[in-house]
C-alpha positions as CSV (number, residue, x, y, z in Angstrom):
1,M,7.1,-3.4,-18.6
2,K,5.8,-2.8,-22.6
3,Q,6.9,0.1,-23.8
4,H,4.9,3.0,-25.9
5,S,6.5,4.1,-28.4
6,L,6.5,8.3,-28.9
7,N,4.4,10.0,-31.9
8,E,6.5,12.9,-31.8
9,K,9.6,13.8,-30.3
10,I,11.1,16.9,-30.2
11,H,14.9,18.5,-30.8
12,Q,16.2,18.8,-27.4
13,T,18.8,21.8,-27.2
14,S,20.9,20.2,-25.3
15,P,22.0,16.8,-23.8
16,F,20.2,15.5,-20.3
17,S,17.7,18.9,-20.7
18,I,15.1,16.8,-19.1
19,M,14.9,15.9,-15.3
20,V,12.4,13.5,-14.2
21,T,12.2,14.5,-10.5
22,G,11.9,11.1,-7.9
23,A,13.4,8.8,-11.0
24,T,13.1,5.4,-8.6
25,G,10.2,5.9,-7.6
26,F,6.5,3.9,-9.0
27,I,6.0,6.7,-12.1
28,G,9.4,7.9,-12.2
29,S,11.4,4.8,-13.0
30,R,8.8,3.8,-16.3
31,L,8.6,7.3,-17.4
32,L,12.8,7.6,-16.8
33,S,12.3,4.5,-19.2
34,T,10.1,5.3,-21.6
35,L,11.7,8.5,-22.5
36,S,15.5,7.3,-23.1
37,L,14.3,4.0,-25.3
38,N,13.0,6.9,-27.5
39,G,16.2,8.4,-27.2
40,Y,16.0,11.6,-25.2
41,T,19.3,11.9,-22.8
42,V,17.1,12.7,-19.6
43,T,18.1,13.5,-15.3
44,G,17.2,11.2,-12.5
45,L,16.8,13.4,-9.4
46,S,17.1,11.4,-6.7
47,R,18.1,11.8,-2.8
48,K,20.0,8.0,-3.0
49,K,23.5,8.6,-5.1
50,L,23.3,6.1,-8.5
51,N,25.3,4.6,-11.4
52,D,23.7,6.6,-14.6
53,E,23.0,4.3,-17.3
54,D,22.3,4.4,-21.0
55,N,20.2,8.2,-22.2
56,V,20.2,8.7,-17.8
57,K,22.4,10.3,-15.9
58,Y,20.9,10.7,-12.0
59,V,22.2,13.8,-9.5
60,Q,21.7,13.9,-6.2
61,A,20.3,16.0,-4.2
62,D,17.6,17.5,-1.0
63,V,14.3,19.2,-2.4
64,F,14.3,20.2,0.9
65,D,18.0,21.7,0.8
66,K,17.0,24.8,-1.9
67,E,20.9,25.2,-2.8
68,Q,21.1,21.8,-3.8
69,L,18.1,21.7,-5.5
70,T,19.4,24.8,-7.7
71,K,22.7,23.5,-8.7
72,S,21.2,20.2,-9.6
73,M,18.3,21.8,-12.4
74,Q,21.0,24.5,-13.9
75,G,20.9,23.0,-17.5
76,I,17.4,22.0,-17.6
77,E,14.2,23.3,-19.8
78,V,11.9,20.7,-18.8
79,V,11.0,18.9,-15.2
80,Y,9.0,16.2,-14.6
81,Y,7.3,16.7,-11.0
82,L,6.4,13.6,-9.4
83,L,7.5,14.1,-5.9
84,H,5.1,12.8,-3.1
85,S,5.6,12.2,0.2
86,M,2.9,9.4,1.6
87,E,5.2,7.1,3.4
88,G,6.8,7.8,6.2
89,S,6.8,6.9,10.0
90,K,2.9,8.0,12.1
91,S,4.6,11.6,12.8
92,E,5.6,11.9,9.1
93,W,2.1,11.2,7.5
94,Q,0.4,13.5,9.6
95,N,2.3,16.3,9.0
96,F,2.7,15.6,5.2
97,A,0.4,18.2,3.8
98,N,3.1,20.5,5.2
99,R,6.2,18.8,4.0
100,E,4.8,18.9,0.2
101,K,4.6,22.2,0.5
102,V,7.7,23.2,1.3
103,Q,8.6,20.7,-1.4
104,A,6.9,22.7,-3.8
105,Q,7.5,25.6,-3.1
106,N,11.6,24.8,-2.7
107,F,11.1,23.2,-6.0
108,L,9.5,26.3,-8.2
109,E,12.3,28.5,-6.2
110,S,14.9,26.9,-6.9
111,A,12.9,25.9,-10.9
112,T,13.1,29.4,-11.3
113,K,16.6,30.0,-10.9
114,A,18.6,27.6,-12.6
115,G,16.0,28.6,-15.9
116,V,13.7,26.0,-16.1
117,R,11.3,26.7,-18.9
118,R,8.3,24.1,-18.7
119,I,7.2,22.1,-15.3
120,I,5.3,18.5,-15.8
121,Y,3.2,17.5,-12.8
122,L,0.9,14.4,-12.0
123,G,-1.6,14.9,-9.0
124,G,-4.7,13.6,-8.9
125,L,-8.3,13.5,-10.0
126,V,-10.1,15.8,-7.4
127,N,-13.7,17.6,-7.4
128,D,-12.7,20.9,-6.7
129,S,-16.3,21.3,-5.4
130,L,-16.2,19.0,-2.7
131,E,-14.0,19.0,0.3
132,L,-11.5,17.5,-0.3
133,S,-9.4,14.1,1.7
134,P,-5.9,16.1,3.2
135,H,-4.1,13.6,0.3
136,M,-6.3,15.4,-2.5
137,K,-6.4,18.4,-1.0
138,S,-2.2,18.2,-0.6
139,R,-1.9,17.3,-4.5
140,K,-4.4,20.1,-5.8
141,D,-2.4,22.3,-3.8
142,V,1.2,21.6,-4.9
143,G,-0.5,22.3,-8.1
144,D,-1.5,25.9,-7.1
145,I,1.8,26.5,-6.0
146,L,3.8,24.8,-9.4
147,R,1.6,27.7,-11.2
148,S,2.4,30.2,-9.2
149,G,5.4,31.2,-10.5
150,S,6.0,32.2,-13.9
151,I,7.2,29.2,-15.9
152,P,4.0,27.1,-17.7
153,V,3.1,24.1,-16.1
154,T,1.1,20.9,-17.9
155,E,-0.7,19.2,-14.8
156,F,-2.0,15.5,-15.5
157,R,-4.9,14.9,-12.8
158,A,-4.9,11.0,-12.6
159,S,-7.8,8.5,-11.5
160,L,-6.3,5.2,-9.3
161,I,-3.3,4.0,-10.7
162,I,-3.2,0.5,-11.7
163,G,0.4,-1.1,-12.4
164,A,2.6,-3.4,-10.5
165,Q,4.6,-1.8,-7.3
166,G,2.0,0.5,-7.3
167,G,-0.1,1.2,-3.7
168,S,-3.1,1.0,-5.4
169,Y,-2.9,-2.3,-7.5
170,A,-0.9,-3.8,-4.0
171,M,-3.9,-2.9,-2.2
172,L,-6.3,-4.3,-4.6
173,R,-4.0,-7.9,-4.8
174,Y,-3.5,-8.6,-1.6
175,L,-7.1,-8.1,-0.7
176,V,-8.8,-10.1,-2.9
177,E,-6.3,-12.2,-3.0
178,R,-6.4,-12.5,1.2
179,L,-10.0,-12.8,2.0
180,P,-13.0,-14.6,0.5
181,V,-15.4,-12.1,2.5
182,M,-14.6,-8.4,2.6
183,I,-15.3,-6.3,5.3
184,C,-15.4,-2.9,3.2
185,P,-16.4,0.7,4.1
186,S,-18.9,2.9,2.6
187,W,-16.3,4.3,0.4
188,V,-16.1,1.4,-2.0
189,K,-19.4,2.9,-3.8
190,S,-17.5,5.9,-5.2
191,L,-16.5,5.9,-8.7
192,A,-13.5,6.1,-10.4
193,Q,-12.3,5.6,-13.6
194,P,-8.3,3.6,-13.3
195,I,-5.7,3.4,-15.5
196,A,-3.0,2.3,-16.7
197,V,0.4,2.9,-15.5
198,D,1.5,2.9,-19.4
199,D,-0.9,5.0,-20.6
200,V,-0.3,8.0,-17.0
201,V,3.3,7.6,-18.6
202,F,2.4,7.7,-22.8
203,Y,0.8,10.7,-21.7
204,L,3.6,12.0,-19.7
205,A,5.4,11.8,-22.1
206,E,3.9,12.1,-25.0
207,C,3.2,15.6,-24.0
208,L,6.9,17.2,-24.0
209,S,5.8,16.9,-28.1
210,K,2.6,19.2,-27.9
211,P,2.8,22.4,-27.3
212,E,-0.2,23.3,-26.8
213,T,-0.4,21.2,-23.5
214,M,1.4,23.8,-21.9
215,G,-0.5,25.9,-19.4
216,Q,-2.9,23.0,-18.8
217,I,-4.6,21.1,-16.5
218,F,-5.8,17.4,-17.9
219,E,-8.1,14.7,-16.5
220,I,-6.8,11.4,-17.1
221,G,-8.8,7.4,-16.7
222,G,-8.9,5.2,-18.2
223,P,-12.4,3.6,-20.4
224,D,-14.4,2.2,-17.3
225,K,-15.8,4.0,-14.9
226,I,-16.3,1.1,-11.5
227,T,-16.6,1.8,-8.1
228,Y,-13.7,0.0,-6.0
229,E,-16.1,-2.7,-4.9
230,E,-16.8,-3.7,-8.3
231,L,-13.0,-2.5,-9.3
232,M,-12.5,-5.8,-6.5
233,R,-15.0,-8.1,-7.9
234,V,-13.3,-7.6,-11.6
235,Y,-9.7,-8.5,-9.9
236,S,-11.8,-11.9,-8.2
237,A,-13.1,-12.8,-11.2
238,Y,-9.6,-12.5,-13.6
239,L,-8.7,-14.9,-10.4
240,N,-11.5,-17.1,-10.7
241,R,-12.4,-17.0,-7.3
242,N,-15.7,-15.6,-5.1
243,L,-16.0,-12.6,-3.7
244,F,-18.8,-12.0,-1.0
245,V,-18.3,-8.2,0.2
246,L,-20.2,-7.2,3.3
247,Q,-20.7,-3.5,3.9
248,I,-20.3,-1.3,7.2
249,P,-20.7,2.2,6.8
250,F,-19.1,3.1,10.2
251,L,-15.9,1.9,9.2
252,T,-13.6,5.3,8.8
253,T,-10.6,6.1,6.9
254,R,-8.5,5.9,9.7
255,L,-10.0,2.6,10.5
256,S,-9.7,1.1,7.1
257,S,-6.1,1.5,6.5
258,Y,-5.9,0.0,10.2
259,W,-6.9,-2.9,8.3
260,V,-5.2,-2.6,5.0
261,D,-1.7,-2.4,7.3
262,L,-3.1,-5.9,8.9
263,I,-4.0,-8.0,6.0
264,T,-2.2,-6.7,3.4
265,P,2.0,-5.3,3.1
266,V,0.9,-1.6,2.6
267,K,2.0,-0.1,5.5
268,A,-0.9,2.0,6.7
269,S,0.3,5.3,6.4
270,L,1.0,4.8,2.9
271,A,-3.2,3.2,2.9
272,R,-4.6,5.7,4.2
273,P,-4.0,8.3,1.8
274,L,-5.1,5.5,-1.2
275,I,-8.1,5.0,1.3
276,D,-8.6,8.9,1.2
277,S,-8.5,9.4,-2.3
278,L,-11.5,6.8,-2.7
279,V,-13.4,8.4,-0.8
280,H,-14.9,10.9,-3.6
281,D,-15.7,10.1,-6.8
282,T,-12.7,10.2,-9.5
283,I,-14.2,10.3,-12.7
284,V,-13.0,12.3,-15.7
285,T,-15.6,15.2,-16.5
286,D,-13.1,17.3,-18.9
287,D,-11.5,14.6,-21.8
288,K,-9.7,17.6,-23.8
289,I,-6.7,15.7,-23.9
290,T,-8.1,12.5,-26.5
291,K,-8.2,15.7,-28.5
292,I,-4.4,16.8,-28.6
293,I,-2.8,12.8,-27.4
294,Q,-5.2,9.6,-29.4
295,I,-3.8,6.8,-27.8
296,K,-6.3,3.7,-27.0
297,L,-6.6,3.4,-23.3
298,K,-6.4,-0.2,-21.5
299,S,-9.3,-1.3,-19.8
300,V,-9.2,-2.7,-16.2
301,R,-8.9,-6.0,-17.1
302,E,-6.0,-5.3,-19.5
303,S,-4.4,-3.3,-17.2
304,I,-5.0,-5.6,-14.1
305,D,-3.4,-8.6,-16.9
306,I,-0.4,-6.8,-17.3
307,A,0.1,-5.9,-13.6
308,T,-0.2,-9.2,-12.5
309,N,1.7,-10.7,-15.2
310,E,5.0,-8.3,-14.8
311,M,4.7,-8.7,-11.0
312,I,5.2,-12.8,-11.8
313,S,7.8,-11.9,-14.1
314,S,10.0,-8.9,-12.4
315,P,9.7,-9.6,-9.3
316,P,10.5,-6.3,-7.0
317,L,14.0,-6.7,-5.1
318,S,13.5,-6.7,-1.5
319,K,16.4,-6.7,1.0
320,V,15.6,-9.6,3.3
321,K,17.0,-8.4,6.9
322,E,18.8,-11.1,8.2
323,E,17.5,-13.2,11.7
324,K,18.7,-15.5,14.4
325,T,15.5,-17.3,14.0
326,G,14.7,-18.0,10.2
327,F,10.7,-16.9,9.0
328,K,9.5,-20.7,7.7
329,I,10.2,-21.7,11.5
330,N,7.9,-19.5,13.2
331,Q,5.1,-19.5,10.8
332,K,5.5,-23.2,11.0
333,L,5.9,-23.1,14.4
334,I,3.0,-20.7,15.2
335,Q,0.8,-23.0,13.3
336,I,1.6,-26.6,15.1
337,S,1.3,-23.9,18.1
338,L,-2.4,-22.6,17.4
339,L,-3.3,-26.6,16.8
340,A,-1.9,-28.0,20.3
341,L,-3.9,-25.3,21.7
342,A,-6.9,-26.0,20.0
343,F,-6.6,-30.1,21.0
344,I,-6.1,-29.0,25.1
345,G,-8.6,-26.6,24.7
346,T,-11.3,-29.9,24.0
347,S,-9.5,-31.4,27.6
348,Y,-11.7,-29.9,29.3
349,Y,-14.3,-31.9,28.3
350,W,-12.8,-35.1,28.8
351,L,-10.6,-34.5,31.4
352,D,-12.2,-32.1,33.4
353,D,-14.1,-33.4,36.0
354,R,-15.9,-29.8,37.2
355,S,-19.4,-28.4,36.7
356,D,-18.6,-25.4,35.6
357,V,-17.1,-26.0,32.5
358,Y,-20.6,-26.6,31.2
359,Q,-22.2,-23.7,32.3
360,P,-23.2,-21.1,29.2
361,L,-20.7,-18.1,30.0
362,W,-17.3,-21.0,30.1
363,L,-19.5,-22.9,26.6
364,L,-19.6,-19.6,24.2
365,G,-16.0,-19.1,25.4
366,S,-14.9,-22.1,24.4
367,F,-17.0,-21.5,21.3
368,L,-15.2,-17.7,20.5
369,W,-11.9,-19.6,21.9
370,Y,-12.6,-21.7,19.2
371,G,-13.3,-19.6,15.6
372,I,-10.4,-17.4,16.8
373,I,-8.1,-20.2,16.4
374,I,-9.4,-20.9,13.1
375,A,-9.5,-17.1,11.7
376,S,-5.7,-17.4,12.5
377,L,-4.7,-20.4,11.1
378,I,-6.7,-18.9,8.4
379,L,-5.4,-15.9,8.1
380,I,-1.8,-17.2,9.1
381,R,-1.9,-19.3,6.1
382,N,-2.3,-16.3,4.0
383,N,1.4,-14.6,5.6
384,T,-1.2,-11.5,6.6
385,R,0.0,-9.4,10.0
386,L,-3.9,-10.2,11.4
387,G,-3.8,-13.8,11.3
388,Y,-0.2,-12.9,13.8
389,F,-2.1,-10.7,16.1
390,L,-5.2,-12.6,16.3
391,A,-3.1,-15.1,17.4
392,G,-1.4,-12.9,20.1
393,I,-4.3,-11.7,22.0
394,L,-5.9,-15.3,21.7
395,S,-2.3,-16.6,22.8
396,W,-2.0,-13.6,25.6
397,V,-5.8,-14.2,26.9
398,T,-5.0,-17.9,27.5
399,L,-1.8,-17.4,28.9
400,V,-3.0,-15.2,31.4
401,F,-6.6,-17.4,32.2
402,W,-4.5,-21.1,32.3
403,L,-2.3,-18.8,34.5
404,I,-5.2,-18.3,36.9
405,D,-6.6,-21.9,36.9
406,N,-3.5,-22.8,38.5
407,F,-3.6,-19.9,40.9
408,Y,-4.3,-22.3,43.5
409,V,-1.3,-24.8,43.7
410,V,0.9,-21.8,45.3
411,F,-2.2,-19.9,46.6
412,Q,-4.2,-22.1,48.0
413,T,-7.8,-20.6,46.2
414,S,-8.9,-20.8,43.0
415,L,-9.9,-17.9,41.6
416,I,-12.4,-18.4,37.8
417,A,-13.5,-22.2,38.9
418,S,-13.4,-25.4,41.5
419,E,-9.7,-25.7,41.9
420,P,-8.9,-28.7,38.9
421,N,-7.8,-31.8,39.5
422,E,-4.1,-32.5,39.5
423,L,-4.1,-34.4,35.3
424,M,-5.8,-31.2,34.9
425,T,-3.2,-29.2,36.7
426,L,-0.7,-30.8,35.3
427,R,-2.6,-30.2,31.3
428,N,-2.6,-26.9,32.5
429,F,0.9,-26.8,33.0
430,I,2.2,-28.7,29.0
431,G,-0.6,-25.8,27.8
432,I,0.9,-22.7,29.3
433,F,4.4,-23.6,28.0
434,I,3.3,-24.4,24.3
435,V,1.0,-20.8,24.9
436,S,4.6,-19.1,26.0
437,L,5.5,-20.6,22.2
438,T,2.9,-19.0,20.8
439,V,3.3,-15.9,22.1
440,L,6.7,-15.5,21.3
441,S,6.3,-16.6,18.1
442,S,2.7,-14.3,16.7
443,H,5.4,-11.0,18.4
444,N,8.1,-11.9,16.1
445,L,6.1,-13.3,12.7
446,F,3.9,-9.9,13.1
447,H,6.8,-7.5,14.0
448,K,9.6,-9.0,11.0
449,V,6.1,-10.1,8.0
450,I,7.0,-6.6,6.2
451,D,10.7,-7.5,6.1
452,Y,10.1,-10.8,4.2
453,Q,6.7,-9.5,2.2
454,Y,6.1,-6.2,0.5
455,K,4.1,-4.9,-2.3
456,G,3.7,-8.1,-4.7
457,K,6.9,-10.5,-2.7
458,P,6.0,-13.4,-1.8
459,I,7.9,-15.3,0.8
């Protein structure tokens, strides 16, 4: 990760008097590194117990425990507020706005009791004249709560942030890499000013030495004004790939988040607020910060290049769960079983002597069946949950169909067509065995793929 050298440095009145909350997060971890490398001694706040590092002392506290939080901020003069509650289970996500409100209120109360002199907050770029999404409204409300006290607050409102391990970058990266044809809703036409995570961190760190930024709200974004569709095309061109975009207006943010969840390792609980933030334009309307803090902002392509190279050189560590059946074995098994199903399916036209198989409805069903097999194989090759989902639905439907086709064996009557001959009956039993393997492997892979692959981490 490239570090900025700060133009000026404030003199700390006491060691570790600067605190970074969300110390292990996407922004917090980078800010800690930047400040410590530039000679500051910093306190990192985390829910986990962490070992101290050079110029960094970690304290453990839960922001929902006001007594514990107040104690952790004793002796702190400046606090970076980088907390959010976007991720979690579905029930937790639906209540994230209330949790963020409580967090901010607890934090302000504890910071006031501890004697904190300044708060620096990173929020989202919003247009106050528009009806905001729940996520963006929550980001704005948090800033309002923090400013409601007596402590001066510097608030940065950022557009889409591009950086390795960031949710926006992960969503962009996986969508473009896995889908040559993109099915998109209308929000892909919204304008944004993507900004490199290093530039965001530089703004946050540099404002320490700029007292004129206290009590101010600043909008920050990169040099390029670009739609999300254009952003995807820039990344596609960066990969030397072609990208075809099919826009479907009726796709809601909820449906879009489920789509992202099925295509990428970014969970729907995180994709939903990220997509919500793209519904409206997020462009800078007041660039007054550029007159206070001078910085050569990185272009979209530069930001993508830095993030991609960082992900390649320093992939995030993941704790992979041990399974009785290996992921790669299941991956091979489902691909082989789908190909076997496709071959077995052709036997209706060279082993079956029933005229029913040439009826228009039967032929249409066969066409759709083979189309889903091909789509599943392509998506499975890219390790997408959608591929395993389609394979699972297909295999269950096929299993039921072949069981019904052999219904006469037990009940002496046929349900879907005339009775198959003995060879087709045997073929159905073989197919039932093969499709059962597909059912098992698709179910296993659909639920386990997130354990093996997440933001930027290839299988």
